[in-house]
Phi, psi and omega in degrees: 000127180274123178277125180295144179285136179258003180231135176238132180294148180297133174265116183299144181252130180240087182296140178278150177294140179218153176232152181157184184300312185286325176295316178300316178298321178293324176299316179298318178298316180297315182297315185291312183293317177293322179296318178297318185292316187279328188263338185305317181299343184266356177284135181259153178210118185281116178247002183117172187289339185257006183235155178295150182256020175271129189301316182236116187212128172259097184271093183290323183298319179259006176055056177225157170233121181249131175224095182056246185272356183263136178234121183253124179267165182301323182286353180255030182294346179297339175293314180295316178300317178299318179295321178297318177296318176300317180300318177294316177295325176298317178297317177297321181297311183290327180292316179295332182268317190228021179072211185274053181294328176301313181295323186281338188234318191240356177298131181308319180300317179296314183298311182288328177295318176303316179296317179294321177296320179299317176296318180299316180292324180294323183272317187258349182102179183282191194305310184298318181293322180289323175299313179297319181295321179299322183276345183287160177288160182279085177256184183301318182299314181293317178298322181294316180292317182293317180295323177297314181296314181295326177296316178293318177302317181295320178296321178294321177297319178296317177298322180293313179291325177294318178299323182296312182290340179291343178285347188254358176199174182300118189299309181301319181293313178298320181298318180292320180293324177296321179289330179270003180057037179242006179287163180294145179305327180302324180295316180294320181294317180296316178298318181296316179296313180291326176297318180294312182296318177297316181297316183284311184294314182282332185265323191240324184271316173044252184296338180292328177299317182289322185280318190251336187256330184271130181283343189299324176304330180280336184269332190302329182303325179290338182271346186251153177216178184299343178270359180287130174279122179213162184292127184207166183252129178277084185294331180292342175262326187274335184265150355286140183269164178165154181283336178276122183273098181243162181298131181095352183284154179283179181283341182283127178259014177054043182278349178069014180298321182293327180282321184290336179266351184287121179291347180262351177074027181253170176249106183298341180290347177278001179099185181295134183224150181302328184286340185292126180256010180050049176283344174071011177295329177297328177295313178301316184292318181290319179299323177298319181291317180300319178296322182289332180259005176078028179250159179295147176288168174098012175298321169245128189199175171285115184231161175241135183300329184291341179272355185301309183301319180295319182291322178300325179280359179093003180275164178279149176291163177294156178300152181303320184300327180292334176279325184282318182264084177226180192301315184296311180294324178294325177293314178301317181295319181295315179296318180296315181293324181293319179292320178297318178295321177299316179294320178296317181298315180295327180290320184277340180265352183290147182267156176279354172232139180233136185240130176231130182241124178238111175294140177278119189266353182231092004275168177293321175210165179236132175267118182277172184297334179269007180090355180290150181256126178243133169251148182244135179230147170256114182257120181254119183239126181251124177262105184267008178275159183274020178212158179294141182227153172250137186235153177244129182255136178212175176217157177232141179198162177285343181250170182273120178223142178255144183240143181214139180259130180294131176074015182248007175054046176081356179277145177255011177253146177207147179272153172228121180297161181301134174055039178226167179237136177239153178248119182243126174277134186233137178249128177241128188234140172244129179293158183306323184277352181282141181303328182296333183291330183249008178260145181299309178222141175229125182288142173210167180223129173273139177237139174235135183234134172286114183300322182286311186260344181083359178296141185234153173219155182210162174209136179274150177204190181230155173252130182260123178253178179263116181287127182284000000 
């Protein structure tokens, strides 16, 4: 009994070169995104003498994230969480409006695969030449072309991994250390891993990453509805297809141009498929053929399923804005904008100094030899400015309370170094005759003031007395 094979070897895909509106748009997207990725670590931004001058830096050693004039501390991770939520909502928004445009244009897998295919086409030729080379025997000519291609791919992978590690430390310094072989081993390991994954994913796995490794093709169906604009084939206009132009035939001449340019190797005329990333290259290829045979463009186009009945009847489809601006997309937009506005508000109202007061609960209070009641507090002050500052600590209350700083010789001033946090122990005392000494709780507020700028911060707490 012959057991059927459950595994089929991958058939390589050799997309043909195409020109047109969407291909040009993809070229610009690739140039801009790769330019941002590779060049951003080298942009300088002056923050002062005590801070790094790299515009975008994830400073793991000091637990900071710098983005131009914005500095994110560990306790402000909610900014990063908010941006991730906005990214998710943005993905939902664009998918519900225009299908998998993220996958087709800006996904890193798509961008680097496009770059690798460009190198492949430049070295080995267009589709027919690459197909012939793939089927040819391994002679000197084939080895020379393949090794040249793999070498360029490898260099792109090294540049990709190198650019990534530059985001985590000063780029010029790390670059010099890498060339001198004095960088930390983690840097070399990270570059090696990213080089390998870029080389394999962009060069050999390509569409398999999208089909088998990425979860988004399985999720996108929940984000789309009949009003979503996505790349589709007007089969009511194209069928019956055939190369012979006879009366009653459709506009499709079965030239396979749409299949030959597809980086996923699918036939869009078979309908919506999980593999389709809506890169729209098939639109450019089909429009070119339609122009050459004197037929209207748009046999393959961005379409909405809800427009099919009207188009079959010969009516025009609804305007694009009616598909884009509908209840689902408006809700996504409102949520996205609300989170963005909240993050901006939180960013602009945050102070350069932060005060945290923690009462010491063991013991709750101390009775001194003269009968006075003392409470102890740990005051944590964070100086988020780029220079050393001196601060003055005080308190306000409806009752008479005395304040004293541990280790300050009666002074209420203390320095805080730039971009650091200090912990200061504070003693607050009520004399025996003061009402706060015999009251269960007395409200008070600690105030800290920047001596230089006058900026203030405060936090409310309570004073615990001994109930008589």
